N, C-alpha and C positions, 0 to 999 in steps of 0.2 A: 319427292316422287319424280319418276321418269316416265314420260308418256311417249309411246311408240306406235307407229302404224306399220303393220306387216302385210305383204302381198304374196301371191303365189311365187313371185320371183325370189322372195326372201325365204319362204317356207314351201318347199316343193309339194308337200302333201296337203296344203291348205286348200279346201274346197269352197272357199268363200271369196268374194271380191277383195275383202280386206279384214284384218283383225287388228283391233286397237287394244293396247295393254297399258295398265298403270302398274309400274314396278317400283318397289321400295328401294332404298339405298343399299340394301343387302342382296338385291337380285331376285326377290320373291315377287311373283305376280300377285297383286292385290285384287285387281278387277280387270275384266276384259269384255269386249263386245265384238260381235262380228257383223259385217255388212255384206248382204247378199248382192247378186248381180242386178237386182232391181233398185239398189241404192238404199234400201231400208235396213234398219237395225234388226237383226234376227235373233240374237242371243246375248243375254247379259249374264256374266258370271262374277261373283259367286251366286250360285243358285242351288237349292237343295235337290233339284231334279236333274241337273246336268253338270258334268265336270267341265272344267275349262280346257282349252286346247293345250295349254302348257302343263296342266295337272299340278303335280308337286315338284316340278322342275325348277331348279334355281338357275337363273341366267347369269352368265359370266359378266362381271363388272366391266370387262374390256369392251364388250359389245353394247353397253348401255349408254346411249346418248339420245336424248329426246329428239324426235323428228316431227312431233305435233305438239301443239300447246295444250296446257291443262284446260283452257277454255273450250277448245275443239272437242276434247275427250268428254268433258262434262256436258256439253250440248248434245252430243250423240247419246250419252248415258241417259240424260233426262228425256230424250225422244222415246226411248224404250223400244221394245220389239214392235215391228210393223208400224212405227209411228204413233203408237198408242200412249206413250208416256209411261214412266216407271211405276206410276200409281195404278196402272191398269193390269199389271201382271197377274 
């Protein structure tokens, strides 16, 4: 898996402080989470109620190079929306 952090400098239409993605070796986003300006996790995807920022887009392998660790991604994922943890969704 490849773990990436995106900011509005990377994605012009991103309306969050940051977007973190977990991408498989074929370029498909498996999970993503967003961080709002208050520094809290606001959205976890996949979710039945919300599509992800990338949707069904396949990312080019040329642009896929991890810029965050798996541990950092997993820590944020476990924190869950608004710091409530993923079991509170």
